[in-house]
N, C-alpha and C positions, 0 to 999 in steps of 0.2 A: 504494500499499500504505500502511496505517495505521502511524503512528509505533510503534516497539517499545516494549513496557513495560519500564522499567528493570528490569535482572535482579534486584537486591535486593527489588524491590516484587512480582515475579511471583509468588512463593508466596502472598502475601497475596490475589491474585486468584483462586488456585486453591484457597485453603483453603475448607472447608465450614463456614459460621458456626453454632455450636451453636444447635439449635433451628430451624434454617432448612429449609424443606421442599424437597427436592430433586427435579427432574425431570430425567432423563437423556435429552438430545436428541441426534439423529445429528449435526446441523451442529457441535456442541459438541466432538465426538472429532476434528474435523479443524482445530480453532482453532490458531494460532500466536502470537496476541497480538502481531502485528507483526514477529516476527522472521523473519530469513532464515536458509536453510540454513548458509551460510557463516560467519556471525556467531555462530549457535548452536554450532556445532562449535568454534570457537575459544574461546568462552566455557566450553564443557564442559571443554576441555583446562586451562583456567585454574582452573576450579572443582576438578577432580581434583586438582591440586597443592595447593591450599588445604585440601582435605579430608584428604589425607595428613598434613599438618602438623597440623592439629586434632586428628586421631585419635592422632597421636604423643602430643601434650600431655595428652589425655584418659587415655591407657593408663598414661602416667607419673604423672599425678597420682591416679588411682584413685578419683575422688569420684563419677563419674556413670557410666551406662551408657545405651546408645541401642538401642531395639528398633524396627526398621523393619520394617513389615507391607506386602506387596505382595498386592492381590487384583485380579482381572481375570477377564474372559472368556477362553477360549482363542484364542490368537494375538495377544493384545494385547502380548505381549513381556516376561513377567515374568523368563524367563532371559536374554533379550538385555539388559534393563535391568541385571540382576546383573552381566553380563559388561562392559557399557560403563561402568557408574558405580561400582560396588562394588569394582572392581579398584583403585580409588585407595587403599583400605585395606590396611594389612599383614594379611595371613591370621593372623598370630600373635594379633591382637586383634580379628578378625572371623569370625564363622561364619555359614554359611547353613543353614536347615532347611526341607526341603520337607515339607509335609503332605498325605498322601494319606488314602485310606480308614483309619480305625482299625484296627489289628491286634489280635489276641487279648488282649495284655497291656493295651493302651490301654483296651480295652472294658470292662476290670475296674475301672476308676476313673471318676471324674466326667470330663464332656468338656473341662474346662480343664486337667486334670493334664498332659496330653501338651505343652501350650503352655507352662505354668508351668515345667516342667522344662528348657526350652530358652530360658529368658529369660537375657540375658547377665548375668555379673558385672560390679561396677562396674569401669570402666575399658575395658570391652569393647563391642563392637557386634554385635548379631545381626540376621540378615535372615530374616523368615519368607516363604517362597514358598508362598502360601496360608497359612492360619492357623486360628486359633480361630473366625474369622468363617464357615468352612465350616459351622458348626453352626447358623447362621441363613440359609445361602445353599442349598446342596445339600440340606441336611436338610428345608429349607422347601419347595423346588421339587419334590423327588423324593418329599416327604411321608414321610420315613423315621421321623418322630416326629410325635405329635399336635400340632395347633395350640398348645393350652395349654402344651405343654412348650417348643416353640421361641420362644413368645412372651415367656416370662419369662426367656429367654437374654440379651435386649438388656440387662436390667438387671443380671444377673450380669457380663457382659462389661464394662459401664461401671465396675462395682464393682471388678473385676480390675484393670482398667487405672488406676483410682484408687489402688488398693493399690500397684502398681508404681511411679506417680508419686511417692507418698508416701515410697517406699523409694530415691528418686534414680534411677529408670529412666525416661527420656524416651521415650514411645510415638508413633511417627510412622507414619500409616497413609496409604498411598497406592493409590488406585483408578485403574488404568490403563484409560481409556475409549476402548475401540475401537468404531467403528460396525460395523453388521452388513454393510454393503456392503463395507468394508475386510476383515472376517473373511472373506467370501466369497472375495475375491481372493486372501488369503493361504492358505486351505485348497485353493483351486485350484492355488497355486503348489506346494503340497507334493506334489500329485499329479503335475504335470508335470515337476518337477525330481527326478530320480533320486537326488540327494544329499540330498534332503529327505524322501525317503520314510520313513525311520526316525521322522521327527516325525508320520507319520500315525496317527490313532486314529479309528476309525470311531465310537466313542462321542462324539466331539466333535460329530457330526451330531445326536445326540440332544439335547444341550445347545443346539444352534442351533435346533432346533424348538422348544426351551422358552424361546427368547429374550425373548419378552415378560415371562414369569414370572420370568426372572433379572433383568430390568431392573426390575422391581416389588421384588424382594428387595434388590437393591443400593441402590434408593432409600430403602428402609426403613433399611438399615444406615446409610447416609450422614446421613440425617435423624435417627436416633434414637442414634447412636453417635459423633458428632463432638463433642468436649468441648474445653474450654480446656487441660487436661491430657494429652489424647491426640487431637489433632485428625485429621480426614480431609482428605486433598487429593485433588481430582479433576482427573487429568492427562490432557489429550487425548493419544491415543496412536495415531492413524491415521498420523502423520508420525514416523517413528522418531527422527530427528535431533531433533525438538523435545521428544518425550518423555523422551529421555536428558538433554537440557540442563536441561528442566524438573525433573526428579527430582534431578539434581545440585545445582541452586540451592536446591530445598527443604532438602536435607540439609545444604547450607553454611549457610543461615540458621539451621537448628535447632542446628547445632554451634556457630556463632558465639554463639547466645544462651545456651549453657551455659557459654560463656567458659572453656574448661578451661586449666589452668595448671600448669606444671612445679612439682614439689614443692620446697619450700624445704629446702635441705640445708646443714647447719653443715660447711662443708669450707673448709679453707685450701689450695689447690693447691701453694702455696710450701713447705709442710711436708713435702712428699713428693718423693723422688728415686726414678726408675725406672731400674735398671740392666739 
């Protein structure tokens, strides 16, 4: 087995370079970059501990916000990633928003309105389970809007994320890359295990039949919307243990870069007595 990529350097391997033309290949979804399961699980536990400490400082300092966008094909593990990684954060300073088809209220506004209203305030973290990118993914593949409409949305989204960055919100976007073969196995598992029947949705088969179109749509998103101020990371998701570790390491690097600090307080503890 190849030598494992250093944990701190792993996100750099997974980051999509601005302007790079991305092609999503099946073998890449199974990559582990030399990591073994036991080592990755131990690293995940260490990362969760540090993530919690960093969030504490960010919440107290109130200078920055972090927006984490999760996008993926069905069964790639968005919910599972939230459960295994985001539980590092205190719920008081972290919210999760799931974006489904727009409701009647949301359709009365521009398509970015519902995303913007869920952006975290300074000091907080928000996780988007699906996001504003649905408007250049499902809208494109299912032809819910003319080509001219969704084509200009790449520019809108880049400008929206530039606005957030300029206002001290770090935007981190993670694509969980699952292979078609692994998706088949996980869908079959949902049919075979009664405890997972509740996860079954026949509509997932429609999207599976559109796999090639979705891969093209995701490739366009990664190619056109990964920027220095709001990078995309393509995380291999066939192996759940590596997916969880990789996402935790990406968030750890991003929060370390923000370098959150506790606020300076003019306080002389010796001047108080508590009875």
